[in-house]
C-alpha positions in Angstrom: -28.4 -22.3 17.5 -27.5 -18.6 17.1 -25.8 -17.0 14.1 -22.0 -17.2 13.9 -20.3 -14.1 15.1 -18.5 -12.2 12.3 -14.8 -11.9 12.5 -14.0 -8.5 14.1 -11.0 -6.7 12.6 -9.4 -3.3 13.6 -8.0 -1.9 10.4 -5.3 0.8 10.9 -3.9 2.6 7.9 -3.4 6.0 6.3 -5.3 6.9 3.1 -7.3 9.8 1.7 -10.9 9.5 2.9 -12.2 10.2 -0.6 -9.9 7.6 -2.1 -11.8 5.0 -4.1 -8.9 3.1 -5.5 -5.5 2.1 -4.1 -4.2 -0.9 -2.4 -5.3 0.0 1.1 -8.9 0.9 0.1 -9.1 -2.3 -1.9 -8.0 -4.4 1.1 -10.6 -2.7 3.3 -13.3 -3.6 0.8 -12.0 -7.2 0.7 -12.6 -7.4 4.5 -16.1 -6.2 4.0 -16.6 -8.7 1.2 -15.7 -11.4 3.7 -18.5 -10.1 5.9 -16.0 -9.0 8.6 -17.0 -6.5 11.2 -14.4 -3.8 10.6 -13.3 -1.0 12.8 -11.6 1.5 10.5 -9.0 3.8 12.0 -7.7 6.1 9.3 -4.5 8.0 10.1 -4.6 10.2 7.1 -4.1 14.0 7.5 -3.3 14.0 11.2 -0.2 13.5 13.3 -1.9 13.0 16.6 -2.2 9.2 16.0 1.4 8.6 15.0 5.0 9.2 16.0 7.5 9.2 13.1 10.9 9.9 14.7 12.9 9.5 11.5 10.3 11.2 9.2 10.0 8.2 7.0 7.6 7.9 4.1 6.8 5.6 1.2 6.4 2.4 3.4 9.7 2.8 5.2 9.4 2.6 9.0 9.1 2.6 11.8 6.1 4.9 12.0 4.6 4.3 15.5 0.9 4.3 16.1 0.2 6.0 19.4 -1.8 3.3 21.2 -2.8 5.7 24.0 -4.8 7.8 21.5 -6.8 4.8 20.2 -6.8 2.3 23.1 -10.3 3.1 24.3 -11.8 2.7 20.9 -10.0 -0.5 20.1 -10.8 -2.1 23.5 -14.5 -1.2 23.1 -14.6 -2.8 19.7 -13.0 -6.1 21.0 -11.3 -7.1 17.8 -10.2 -10.6 16.9 -7.2 -9.2 15.1 -5.6 -5.8 14.5 -4.1 -5.1 11.1 -1.5 -2.4 10.6 -1.6 -1.9 6.9 1.4 -0.4 5.0 3.1 2.9 5.6 5.8 1.3 7.8 3.2 1.3 10.7 4.0 -0.5 13.9 3.6 -0.2 17.7 6.4 0.4 20.2 7.7 -2.8 21.9 5.6 -2.0 25.0 2.4 -1.2 23.1 2.8 -4.3 20.9 3.0 -6.5 23.9 0.0 -4.9 25.4 -2.2 -5.4 22.3 -0.9 -8.9 21.6 -2.1 -10.1 25.0 -5.7 -9.5 23.7 -5.5 -10.4 20.1 -3.1 -11.1 17.2 -1.4 -8.0 15.6 -0.7 -8.3 11.9 1.8 -6.0 10.1 1.0 -5.8 6.4 4.0 -4.6 4.3 3.0 -3.4 0.8 6.3 -1.9 -0.6 8.8 -4.7 -0.4 11.4 -5.4 -1.4 12.4 -1.7 -1.4 11.4 -1.1 2.3 13.0 -4.3 3.7 16.0 -2.6 5.2 13.9 -0.7 7.7 10.8 -2.9 8.1 13.0 -5.9 8.8 14.2 -4.2 12.0 10.8 -4.6 13.7 8.8 -7.1 11.6 9.5 -9.8 14.2 7.5 -7.9 16.8 4.1 -8.6 15.1 2.1 -11.7 15.9 2.3 -12.2 12.1 3.8 -10.2 9.3 3.1 -10.3 5.6 5.2 -9.2 2.6 4.1 -8.6 -1.0 7.5 -9.9 -2.4 8.8 -13.4 -2.7 12.4 -12.0 -2.8 11.8 -10.1 0.4 10.2 -13.2 2.1 13.5 -15.0 1.5 15.4 -12.2 3.2 13.0 -12.1 6.2 13.3 -15.8 6.7 17.1 -15.7 6.3 17.2 -13.0 8.9 15.3 -15.3 11.3 12.0 -13.4 11.1 9.9 -16.7 11.1 6.6 -15.0 11.6 6.5 -13.6 8.0 4.5 -15.0 5.1 3.8 -14.0 1.6 0.5 -12.1 0.9 0.5 -10.9 -2.8 -1.6 -8.0 -4.0 -5.2 -8.6 -5.0 -8.4 -6.9 -6.2 -11.9 -6.4 -4.8 -15.1 -7.0 -6.7 -15.4 -3.5 -8.3 -12.7 -4.4 -10.8 -14.9 -6.9 -12.5 -17.9 -4.6 -13.1 -18.3 -4.0 -16.9 -18.2 -0.4 -18.1 -18.6 1.2 -21.5 -15.6 2.8 -23.0 -15.3 6.5 -22.4 -14.4 8.4 -25.6 -12.3 10.8 -23.7 -10.0 7.9 -22.7 -10.3 5.5 -25.6 -7.0 4.1 -26.9 -5.5 0.9 -28.1 -2.6 1.0 -25.7 -2.4 2.5 -22.2 0.6 2.8 -20.0 -0.2 3.2 -16.3 2.7 4.0 -14.0 4.8 6.9 -12.8 7.5 8.4 -15.0 11.1 7.4 -14.3 14.2 7.6 -16.5 14.3 3.9 -17.1 10.7 4.0 -18.5 10.9 7.2 -20.6 12.3 5.8 -23.8 9.9 2.9 -24.0 6.8 5.0 -23.1 7.8 7.5 -25.7 8.1 4.8 -28.4 4.7 3.5 -27.5 3.2 7.0 -27.9 4.8 7.4 -31.3 4.0 4.0 -32.7 0.6 3.3 -31.2 -0.7 6.7 -29.9 -0.5 5.2 -26.4 -2.0 7.2 -23.5 0.4 7.5 -20.6 -0.9 8.0 -17.1 0.9 8.8 -13.9 3.2 11.5 -12.4 6.5 12.8 -13.6 6.0 12.2 -17.4 7.2 15.0 -19.7 4.1 15.1 -21.8 1.3 17.6 -21.2 -1.4 15.1 -21.7 0.0 12.6 -19.2 -1.5 12.8 -15.7 -2.3 10.6 -12.7 -5.6 8.8 -12.7 -7.5 7.8 -9.5 -10.9 6.6 -8.5 -13.5 6.7 -11.3 -11.0 8.1 -13.7 -8.8 5.1 -13.2 -11.7 2.8 -14.1 -12.7 5.0 -17.1 -9.1 5.1 -18.5 -8.2 1.4 -18.1 -11.6 0.1 -19.3 -11.3 2.4 -22.3 -8.0 0.8 -23.4 -7.6 -2.4 -25.3 -4.2 -3.2 -23.9 -2.4 -2.1 -20.7 1.4 -2.1 -20.4 2.9 -2.7 -17.0 6.4 -1.8 -15.8 7.5 -4.3 -13.1 10.6 -2.6 -11.8 10.4 -0.9 -8.4 12.0 2.5 -7.6 15.0 0.5 -6.3 15.2 -1.6 -9.5 13.7 -4.9 -8.3 11.4 -6.8 -10.6 8.2 -7.2 -8.6 4.6 -8.4 -9.2 2.8 -5.1 -8.6 -0.9 -4.5 -7.8 -1.5 -3.0 -11.3 -1.0 -6.4 -12.8 -4.0 -7.8 -11.0 -6.1 -4.7 -11.3 -5.7 -4.4 -15.1 -6.2 -8.1 -15.7 -9.3 -8.1 -13.5 -11.0 -5.4 -15.7 -10.6 -7.7 -18.7 -7.9 -5.7 -20.4 -5.1 -7.6 -22.1 -2.0 -7.0 -19.9 1.5 -6.8 -21.2 4.3 -7.1 -18.7 8.1 -7.8 -18.8 8.8 -11.5 -18.4 10.3 -12.7 -15.1 10.0 -15.9 -13.1 7.9 -14.7 -10.2 5.0 -13.7 -12.4 4.5 -17.3 -13.4 3.2 -18.1 -9.9 0.2 -15.9 -10.7 -0.5 -16.0 -14.4 0.3 -18.1 -17.4 2.2 -16.1 -20.0 0.6 -16.0 -23.4 -2.5 -17.7 -22.1 -3.7 -15.2 -19.4 -1.3 -12.3 -19.9 1.3 -11.4 -22.4 5.0 -11.3 -21.5 7.7 -9.3 -23.4 11.5 -9.2 -23.3 12.6 -5.8 -24.4 11.1 -2.9 -26.4 11.2 -4.6 -29.8 9.5 -7.7 -28.5 6.8 -5.6 -26.8 6.1 -3.6 -30.0 6.0 -6.8 -32.0 3.5 -8.4 -29.6 1.3 -5.4 -29.5 1.1 -5.4 -33.3 0.3 -9.1 -33.3 -2.6 -8.8 -30.9 -3.9 -5.6 -32.6 -4.1 -7.7 -35.8 -5.7 -10.7 -34.0 -8.5 -9.2 -31.8 -10.2 -12.6 -31.2 -7.0 -14.0 -29.8 -6.5 -10.9 -27.7 -10.0 -11.2 -26.2 -9.4 -14.9 -25.4 -6.2 -14.2 -23.5 -7.7 -11.2 -21.7 -10.8 -13.1 -20.6 -8.6 -15.9 -19.3 -6.6 -13.4 -17.2 -9.8 -11.9 -15.8 -11.1 -15.4 -14.8 -7.8 -16.2 -13.1 -8.1 -13.0 -11.1 -11.6 -13.9 -10.0 -10.6 -17.4 -9.0 -7.3 -16.8 -7.3 -6.5 -13.1 -6.8 -9.3 -11.5 -4.8 -8.4 -9.7 -1.5 -11.2 -11.6 0.2 -9.3 -14.9 -0.6 -5.9 -13.4 0.4 -7.2 -12.3 3.7 -9.1 -15.5 4.4 -5.9 -17.4 3.9 -4.2 -15.0 6.3 -6.8 -15.5 9.0 -6.7 -19.2 8.5 -3.0 -19.2 9.2 -3.8 -17.2 12.4 -6.5 -19.8 13.2 -9.2 -17.2 13.4 -11.4 -18.9 10.8 -11.5 -22.6 9.8 
C-alpha cells in the first residue's frame, strides 16, 4: 500500500516576504506543520494579481484576486482546497464558480467584527468562510450566511521555543499594541509605576516602537508580564492573536475581563483578568510580589496554548468540516 497523499492547499494572501511573525505567516507555518503540500501565492507588493475597485485596506473588501493571472499555476498544482487568507480577498462571482467546480474555496476573515459590514456582502460566495469573532459569527448567521464558522486565532510551534532574556529588552511589564487615545492613559500609568516597555506604532514616547520578527520574540520573552488591550479600532472587545502569542511564550498575560475570553483560557488559572486600571495595577503588584504563583499561572497558560490553540489544530478542524481529512 502506497503512502497517503498529503493534503494540497493553495494559500493566497498578502504579506511581506521577509515577515517572520504575523497572523498570515503563522497560519502558513501551521499548514506546513500539518504536513500539507502548500502552494504559496503571495500578493504583497504587486497590483497585477488583484483588483481593488474601492481601494479598501485593513481587511475590508472586496479585494478581487485576478484568477486569470494565477489560473495556470493553480490548475497545475491541483489543490484540494484554496484558502484566501485575510485582506478582504475574494474572487468575482464568475471566478468563484469556476474554482469551486474543482475544489473548495475557503475565505478566512481575520479582522472581524470590524470588517463585517463589507465582508458580509460576499462571504456567502465561498464554499466555506471563517471568522475570528464570535460576535461576528452571530451576525453572519443572522444574515443567512450559513457557510460561516468560527476559527479563532492560534500560534505555530516557534512560540514555544525557549529563549534567554535579552538585556536590551528586559522589563517586568511589556505592553504590546498600537497607540490609540483609549489606551494612552493606562499605558502611561504602567510606564510610571512599573517602568513598562511599550511597543507598537503611534505612541508618544521616543522609546516606543513596533516590534516584528526576531525583535518580537526578544521583547516578549524578555518581559515577565505582558498586558493586552482587547478593544478593536471600532471599539469591540475581541480575543486577539496577541493573547495566544504571549501566553504561548510562557509570559504571564494580563487582559481585560470579558466573557468570550473564557472560551479559551481560565482567568486566574491560565491568564490574569483585570477590570479597570486600578485593578490591573493591583494585580501586577500582587504577581510581582509572588513570582512562584506567577510562574504557575503562566505555565498553565502556555500548556493550554500547546493543547488547544495551535494553528495546526485550527486548520485540521477546518479541513475536517470540509471533509478533506478524517
